[in-house]
C-alpha positions in Angstrom: -9.8 23.6 -4.7 -8.5 22.8 -1.2 -7.4 19.2 -0.7 -6.8 17.2 2.4 -4.6 14.0 2.4 -5.0 11.6 5.4 -1.9 9.8 6.6 1.7 10.4 7.7 4.0 8.1 5.7 5.9 8.0 2.4 2.8 7.2 0.5 1.1 10.4 1.7 4.2 12.6 1.0 4.2 11.2 -2.5 0.5 12.1 -2.9 1.3 15.6 -1.6 4.2 15.9 -4.0 2.0 15.1 -7.0 -1.1 17.0 -5.9 0.9 20.1 -5.1 1.9 20.3 -8.8 -1.7 20.3 -10.0 -3.2 23.5 -11.3 -6.5 22.4 -9.6 -5.0 22.5 -6.1 -5.2 25.9 -4.3 -4.3 24.9 -0.7 -3.0 21.5 0.4 -3.4 20.0 3.9 -2.1 16.7 5.3 -3.3 15.1 8.5 -1.2 14.4 10.5 1.7 14.5 7.9 5.4 14.4 8.5 8.5 16.7 8.1 8.4 16.2 4.3 4.8 17.1 3.8 5.1 20.3 6.0 7.5 21.6 3.3 4.8 21.6 0.6 1.5 21.6 2.6 0.0 22.5 5.9 0.1 19.7 8.4 -2.9 19.3 10.7 -2.5 17.5 14.1 -5.4 15.2 13.5 -5.5 11.3 13.7 -6.7 9.5 10.6 -9.3 7.7 12.7 -10.6 10.7 14.5 -13.6 11.3 12.1 -15.1 14.2 14.1 -11.8 16.1 14.1 -11.4 15.4 10.4 -14.9 16.8 9.8 -14.0 19.9 11.7 -10.8 20.4 9.7 -12.7 19.9 6.4 -15.3 22.5 7.3 -12.8 25.0 8.8 -10.5 24.8 5.8 -13.2 24.6 3.1 -11.9 21.3 1.8 -13.4 20.0 -1.4 -11.5 16.7 -1.8 -10.1 14.2 0.8 -7.6 11.5 -0.3 -7.4 8.7 2.2 -3.9 7.2 2.3 -3.9 4.3 4.8 -6.4 1.4 5.1 -7.5 1.9 8.8 -9.9 4.8 8.3 -11.4 3.1 5.2 -12.0 -0.2 7.0 -13.4 1.9 9.9 -15.9 3.5 7.5 -14.7 7.1 6.8 -16.3 7.1 3.3 -19.7 6.2 4.8 -19.2 8.8 7.5 -18.8 11.5 4.9 -21.7 10.4 2.8 -24.1 10.1 5.7 -23.2 13.6 7.1 -25.2 16.3 5.3 -22.5 18.9 5.9 -19.9 16.6 4.2 -21.9 14.8 1.5 -20.6 17.1 -1.3 -16.9 16.6 -0.3 -15.1 14.3 -2.8 -13.7 11.5 -0.8 -11.3 9.1 -2.5 -11.6 5.6 -1.1 -14.1 2.8 -1.0 -17.1 2.4 1.3 -16.7 0.3 4.5 -18.2 -2.7 2.6 -15.7 -2.2 -0.2 -12.8 -1.9 2.3 -13.5 -5.5 3.5 -11.5 -6.6 0.5 -8.5 -5.7 2.7 -10.2 -5.7 6.1 -11.0 -9.4 5.9 -8.8 -11.9 4.1 -11.7 -14.4 4.4 -14.2 -12.1 2.7 -11.7 -11.2 0.0 -11.3 -14.9 -0.7 -15.0 -15.4 -0.9 -15.2 -12.4 -3.3 -12.6 -14.0 -5.5 -14.3 -17.4 -5.5 -17.7 -15.8 -6.3 -16.3 -14.0 -9.3 -13.9 -16.7 -10.7 -10.8 -14.7 -9.9 -7.7 -17.1 -9.8 -6.3 -17.5 -6.3 -4.8 -20.1 -4.1 -7.0 -22.8 -2.5 -7.8 -21.9 1.2 -9.8 -22.6 4.3 -10.6 -20.4 7.3 -10.4 -21.3 11.0 -11.2 -19.8 14.4 -10.1 -20.8 17.9 -13.1 -23.2 18.1 -11.9 -24.9 14.9 -8.2 -25.0 15.8 -8.0 -28.8 15.7 -9.6 -28.8 12.3 -7.0 -26.2 11.2 -4.2 -28.4 12.3 -5.7 -31.3 10.4 -6.0 -29.1 7.3 -2.3 -28.2 7.5 -1.5 -31.9 7.4 -3.2 -32.1 3.9 -1.0 -29.4 2.5 2.6 -29.5 1.2 5.1 -27.1 2.6 5.6 -24.3 2.8 2.5 -23.4 4.8 0.8 -19.9 4.5 -1.1 -18.5 7.5 -2.8 -15.1 7.2 -4.5 -13.2 10.0 -8.0 -12.3 8.7 -7.9 -8.7 9.8 -5.5 -5.7 9.5 -2.1 -6.4 11.0 0.0 -3.5 9.6 1.3 -5.7 6.7 2.8 -8.2 9.1 0.0 -10.8 9.6 1.2 -13.3 7.0 3.5 -16.2 8.0 5.1 -18.6 5.5 6.6 -21.6 7.3 8.5 -24.6 6.1 7.9 -26.9 9.1 4.5 -28.5 9.7 5.1 -28.5 13.5 6.0 -24.8 13.4 2.9 -24.0 11.3 0.7 -25.8 13.8 2.3 -23.9 16.7 1.9 -20.5 15.0 -1.7 -21.3 14.1 -2.3 -21.9 17.8 -0.3 -18.7 18.7 -2.5 -16.7 16.3 -5.9 -18.2 17.3 -5.5 -19.0 21.0 -2.8 -16.5 22.1 -3.8 -13.5 19.9 -0.4 -13.1 18.3 -1.9 -10.4 16.1 -4.7 -9.3 18.5 -8.2 -9.3 17.1 -6.7 -9.4 13.5 -6.0 -13.1 14.1 -9.3 -14.2 15.7 -9.8 -15.8 12.3 -6.9 -17.3 10.3 -6.9 -18.1 6.6 -4.7 -21.1 5.7 -3.7 -21.0 2.0 -2.1 -23.3 -0.5 1.4 -22.0 -1.2 1.9 -20.8 -4.8 5.5 -20.9 -6.1 6.4 -18.0 -8.4 7.5 -14.3 -8.5 5.3 -11.6 -7.0 4.3 -8.2 -8.4 1.7 -5.5 -7.7 -0.9 -4.1 -10.0 -2.7 -0.9 -9.1 -6.1 0.0 -10.5 -8.0 3.3 -10.1 -11.7 2.7 -10.4 -14.9 4.8 -10.0 -16.9 1.6 -9.6 -17.8 1.4 -13.3 -14.7 2.4 -15.2 -11.1 1.8 -14.4 -7.5 2.7 -15.3 -4.6 0.3 -14.8 -1.8 2.2 -13.3 2.0 1.3 -13.6 3.0 -2.1 -12.1 5.5 -2.3 -9.3 7.5 -4.9 -7.4 7.9 -4.4 -3.6 10.6 -6.0 -1.4 9.2 -6.8 2.0 11.9 -8.6 3.9 14.4 -6.8 6.1 17.4 -8.7 4.9 19.4 -9.0 1.6 18.1 -11.7 -0.7 14.6 -11.4 0.8 15.7 -12.9 4.1 14.5 -12.1 7.7 11.3 -10.6 9.0 8.6 -9.0 6.9 8.5 -5.2 7.0 6.2 -2.6 5.5 8.5 -2.5 2.5 12.2 -1.9 1.9 12.0 -0.7 -1.7 10.2 -1.0 -5.0 10.7 -1.0 -8.8 8.3 0.1 -11.6 7.5 -1.2 -14.2 8.0 -4.9 -13.5 10.3 -6.1 -16.3 8.6 -9.6 -16.6 5.1 -8.1 -16.8 5.0 -8.0 -20.6 2.0 -7.1 -22.8 0.8 -10.7 -23.0 1.0 -11.2 -19.3 -0.8 -7.9 -18.6 -3.6 -8.9 -20.9 -4.1 -12.0 -18.8 -4.2 -9.8 -15.7 -6.7 -7.5 -17.2 -9.0 -10.2 -18.5 -8.8 -12.7 -15.6 -8.4 -10.4 -12.7 -9.0 -6.6 -13.2 -12.2 -6.8 -15.2 -13.8 -9.5 -13.0 -12.9 -7.5 -9.9 -14.5 -4.3 -11.2 -17.5 -6.2 -12.5 -17.8 -8.1 -9.2 -17.9 -4.7 -7.3 -20.8 -3.7 -9.6 -22.6 -7.0 -9.3 -22.5 -6.8 -5.5 -23.5 -3.1 -5.6 -20.4 -2.1 -3.7 -19.7 1.7 -3.7 -16.0 1.8 -4.6 -14.3 5.0 -5.8 -10.6 4.7 -5.2 -7.5 2.5 -5.6 -7.4 -1.3 -5.8 -4.0 -2.7 -5.0 -3.8 -6.3 -6.3 -1.0 -8.4 -5.0 -0.3 -11.0 -7.6 2.0 -13.9 -8.1 3.2 -15.2 -11.5 3.1 -19.0 -11.5 4.5 -20.2 -14.8 2.8 -17.8 -17.3 -0.4 -17.3 -15.3 -1.3 -14.6 -12.7 -3.0 -15.5 -9.3 -4.2 -13.0 -6.7 -2.5 -13.2 -3.3 -4.5 -10.4 -1.8 -6.3 -7.1 -2.3 -5.5 -3.9 -0.6 -8.0 -1.0 -0.9 -5.5 1.8 -1.1 -2.1 2.5 -2.7 0.9 0.5 -1.3 3.9 1.9 0.4 6.6 2.1 -0.9 5.1 1.2 -4.3 3.3 4.6 -4.3 6.8 6.2 -4.4 7.5 4.6 -7.8 4.0 4.4 -9.3 2.7 8.0 -8.8 5.9 9.7 -10.1 5.4 7.9 -13.4 1.9 9.3 -13.9 2.0 12.3 -16.2 -1.7 13.0 -16.2 -2.8 15.6 -13.6 -3.5 13.5 -10.5 -6.3 15.8 -9.2 -8.1 15.5 -12.6 -7.9 11.7 -12.3 -9.2 11.7 -8.7 -12.0 14.1 -9.5 -13.1 11.9 -12.4 -13.0 8.9 -10.1 -15.3 10.5 -7.6 -17.7 11.7 -10.4 -17.6 8.2 -12.1 -16.2 9.8 -15.2 -12.9 8.0 -15.4 -13.7 6.9 -19.0 -13.4 10.6 -20.0 -9.7 11.0 -18.8 -6.6 9.8 -20.7 -3.9 8.2 -18.5 -0.4 9.3 -19.7 2.5 7.2 -18.2 6.2 8.2 -18.2 8.1 5.4 -20.1 11.0 5.7 -17.8 11.6 3.3 -14.9 11.3 4.4 -11.3 13.0 2.9 -8.2 12.8 3.7 -4.6 15.0 2.5 -1.7 13.7 2.8 1.9 16.1 3.9 4.6 15.0 2.5 8.0 15.8 2.8 11.7 18.2 0.2 13.2 16.2 -2.6 14.8 13.2 -2.2 12.5 10.8 -4.1 12.1 11.3 -4.9 15.8 12.3 -2.5 18.5 14.0 0.8 17.3 14.6 4.2 18.7 13.2 7.5 17.5 14.6 11.0 17.6 17.9 10.3 15.7 19.1 13.5 13.9 19.0 13.0 10.1 21.8 14.6 8.1 22.1 15.2 4.4 18.5 15.1 3.2 18.8 18.6 1.7 21.9 17.7 -0.4 20.2 15.0 -2.5 20.0 15.9 -6.2 18.5 14.1 -9.2 16.3 11.9 -6.9 13.1 12.7 -5.0 13.2 12.4 -1.2 10.0 11.1 0.3 9.7 11.3 4.0 8.0 8.5 5.9 8.9 8.4 9.6 10.3 11.9 10.2 9.5 15.0 12.2 11.2 18.2 13.3 12.4 18.7 16.9 14.1 21.9 18.0 14.5 22.8 14.3 16.3 19.6 13.4 15.0 16.8 11.2 14.8 13.6 13.2 13.6 10.0 12.8 10.0 9.3 14.0 9.3 5.8 12.8 10.8 2.5 11.5 10.8 3.4 7.9 12.3 6.9 7.7 13.0 8.1 4.2 12.5 6.7 0.6 14.8 7.9 -2.1 13.1 7.6 -5.6 14.9 8.0 -8.9 13.7 7.8 -12.5 15.9 6.8 -15.5 15.7 4.9 -18.8 16.1 1.5 -17.0 15.6 0.4 -13.4 19.3 -0.5 -12.8 20.4 3.0 -13.7 17.6 4.5 -11.6 18.7 2.3 -8.7 22.3 3.4 -9.0 21.1 7.0 -8.7 19.1 6.2 -5.6 22.0 4.4 -3.9 24.4 7.2 -4.8 22.1 9.7 -3.1 21.4 7.5 -0.1 25.1 7.8 0.7 24.6 11.5 1.4 22.1 10.6 4.2 23.1 9.6 7.7 21.6 9.0 11.1 22.5 6.8 14.0 22.0 3.0 13.1 20.7 3.9 9.6 20.0 0.8 7.5 18.9 0.0 4.0 19.0 -3.0 1.6 21.6 -2.8 -1.1 20.0 -5.4 -3.4 16.6 -4.0 -4.4 15.7 -5.5 -7.8 18.2 -8.4 -7.3 15.7 -10.9 -8.8 14.9 -8.9 -11.9 16.7 -9.1 -15.2 
């Protein structure tokens, strides 16, 4: 079959890398893609939110399956768009309905879903500009640090964790009254802070059945030791060493199963990935947030560990037959380290010539923010390239990634040298 992947980052290059290996894939397209995807697929100059142009590309290229990478088109209703169009209704689209996508599109609605289905999460309250004064009073009832979350999509940067009550009140006002995150912070969720260690659990569900994919731990902060500003992710490790069988059983019983059953109870059409951001407090798991797609750069360590044909898994997801497919996981550990542009996640320059990408061996190079200009590979985003390695343990895999990163160079290139620093 002909398959289209929507997106342009490292996540989408990873999907392309895996799908291109499937015997079920005849022709592969990525829209808009990057310099990495163009080496294994046909890039289409189409925006992920331009549904009419996506429709035209699907019909023109006889596409049978569409894999939606980022959250924006899902929150904007691309799945509903396909199902409501008679010429597209038979195309297999992997991603939840607009209603299902609210699990990521609205922090407030996600919290309401968790409360309704007894899924463990932090205590919270939501506020708007009209209730700003009440929000400041609510902050006074909490112990530091204070957690403020923009309700809507803010490119992974809408969460603030602050130690000072005065600063928390000031930032609440910045979010609600001064639109710090635009429309995304017209409502702000204030949460109780949970003290523990974070991890991500990925679930593929057809709305009835589910498969728990490999766990991963992402490193969001720009600086060593998890310091500095939040980014889209600076690296990841899979599996998570502390997520042992007993802990995973708690996650399955208390979080995964109630989530899937909750989707069924609320008659939410959901055929795709659920990314569950968790925190381990003592020996118990709590949900920090849901995402309605695979994470990035977690995808770069999760998908390479899946040995089952990915297209078979995705087709079974669309047909609600996931219970008929066996999920086979590579026992080796996978690590990825993200190489970024100097200045990211704030101001950075594009168009820097990248050297050495073709000389990397024993690791997989996943392009994120790259393009080709006058035949040269150049930077085209904040996060540029992820270098993924597999080995018997995560430390050996990390060593391999770091050795290969030394072969890369571009002006003001930066990466963290301590991915996995908090794992034993």
